[in-house]
N, C-alpha and C positions, 0 to 999 in steps of 0.2 A: 452570534452564528446559530444560525438556523439549516436546514435541509439533511440534518444526519437521521437517517432512517434507516438502522440496524437492528436486527433481533437476533437472539443468541439460539441455538441448534442445539441442543441436549445432546444429541447423538455423536454432531463435530467437536463440540466442546468436551466429550469423552476421549478420542481421540489419542492415544499413542503412538503409535505408528511416525517415528522419528519422521520420517518423510512425507507421507500422507499427499505423494502429488496429484492423487488421483481426486481427491478431495479439493486439495487447493486449486486444480484448474478447473472445478465445478464453480467453487467459489469464485474466482476471479470473473468468470463468466457471468456470475448471477452478478457479482457488482458492476461489471461494463452494462448492462441492464439493456444488451442490443449493439451498442453503439461499437462497433471493431476497432475505431481510433481507440478507445478509450479502452478495450479488453487488451488490444497491442499495449500501450500506455502501461498497463499494470501489471501485465508482462515483462515488459522494459524494465521496471520496478524492482519487480520478485525476484528477476533474474540479477539482477543486480546487490539486492541485500541478500540474497542467497538463505533466508532467515527458513524455519523451520516449526511444524505445529510443537508448542511447548518450549519454543527457542527465548532463554531469557541473556544477551548477550551483553556482558558490560561495558561501559563507554570511558573513557579517561576522562569524563568530566563526570562520572558516579552517575549518571542516567545507564537504561535500560534497553536495549531494543529487544522489541518484544512480539515474536509469529512470525508466519513466514513474511511477510511483507517489512519486519524489522521495524515496527512503529515505535518513536524513540518514548519514551517512559512519563518525559515532557508533558506527552499528550492527555494523559491519564486524568488529570484532574479535571481539565477543558470538556473533556469526552464525559465524563462522568457528571461533570453541573449540567452539561445540554442534555444528558438523558434521567438526569435525578436517580442517579446511581448511586450506591457508595464503590468508591475510587478502587476499593480491593476487587468488587464484582470485573469493574473493568479491565482492571491490569488481566486479572485470570482470565476472561475472556479478549483480551487480547495475543494472548498465551495460546491458548487451548481452541481456540472456536473460530477455524481459517475465516469462514466466512466473515463473521463478527469482524475479525482481522481484515479482510479484504474489502468491506464495506470503508474501516475507517480511513485505511488505504486510498479510496476513490474518492472521501469526504475532507482529508487532504490534501491532495492533488487539486481539487478543483475547486478548494478555495484559493490556491494559492494560485491557478490561472484565472480565478475572477479578479482576486486582487491585482495580479500582474497585469493582465491581458496577454501574456507573453507563455504560449505553451513551451520554449524550453528554459523557460528562465523559473515556471511552475516545477517544472522537473528539478532542476536546483534546487527551487525552495523546500521541496518534501524532504530534500536531505539535512538541505543549515541554513541559517539565515547569514552565513558567512560567503560573501560573493565570489572569492578564489575556489572553495571548497564545490560552490554549486556549479560553477565552471569546470571543474575535475571530476564532478559527479556527474554532470550529464555527458560530457564525452563518452563517460565511461555508460551510461544507461547506451548513448547512438550504438556504441558497438555491441551490446549484447544484443539490442534490437535488431540489428543487420546479421547476427548470431542466426536467429531466433526465424527471424521472418526476411530475411533476404537484403539487398539493396534498397530496393523499393518496397518498405514496409507499410508505408501510406499511402502510396500510391492506388493502392485496389478499395482502401477504404473511401479516399476524396474521390474516387469518381463514383462510388456508388451513392454519398450524400447531394 
C-alpha cells in the first residue's frame, strides 16, 4: 500500500466547530488535487457520511466512524503503519484534522478504484466489503451527488478531461 501522502495541519486539527464546513470544503478541494470528478466524488461520500470535525460514531460491530468523511477505525492501524505513526495519532488526526480525513478518504476510494477498476464499485467498497451494503450505499451516494450537483453530475468533468 503506497500513495498515501497526508500532512497534519495543526490549525485544522485544533478546529472545535462541530460543523467546520468551510474548512471541510477547503480540504475536500485540496484532496481532489484539481480533479473535478474526484472532488465531486469526495463530496458525494461526504454528504452521505455526514460527519463533522471531531466525530466518533460507534458502529454495531464495535468500530467507530471518524471525522467529516467518517473513516472507519478499521483503517487506523493500516494508515498508521503506512505513515510509520502511532495509531493513537492517526485516530486523533482522522477525527480532528479535516484535511487528513479528506486525504485518507481519497486514498481509500482511489485504492478501491484501482483494485476494482469500477467507479461505482469503488464507491460501495468505501463503505463496506459486503456486496448488498455496497449497492445500497452507492445508490444513496448517487442521490446525494444529484442533489448537490444536478442530474448530469459528471457530464461537465468528463467533457473537460
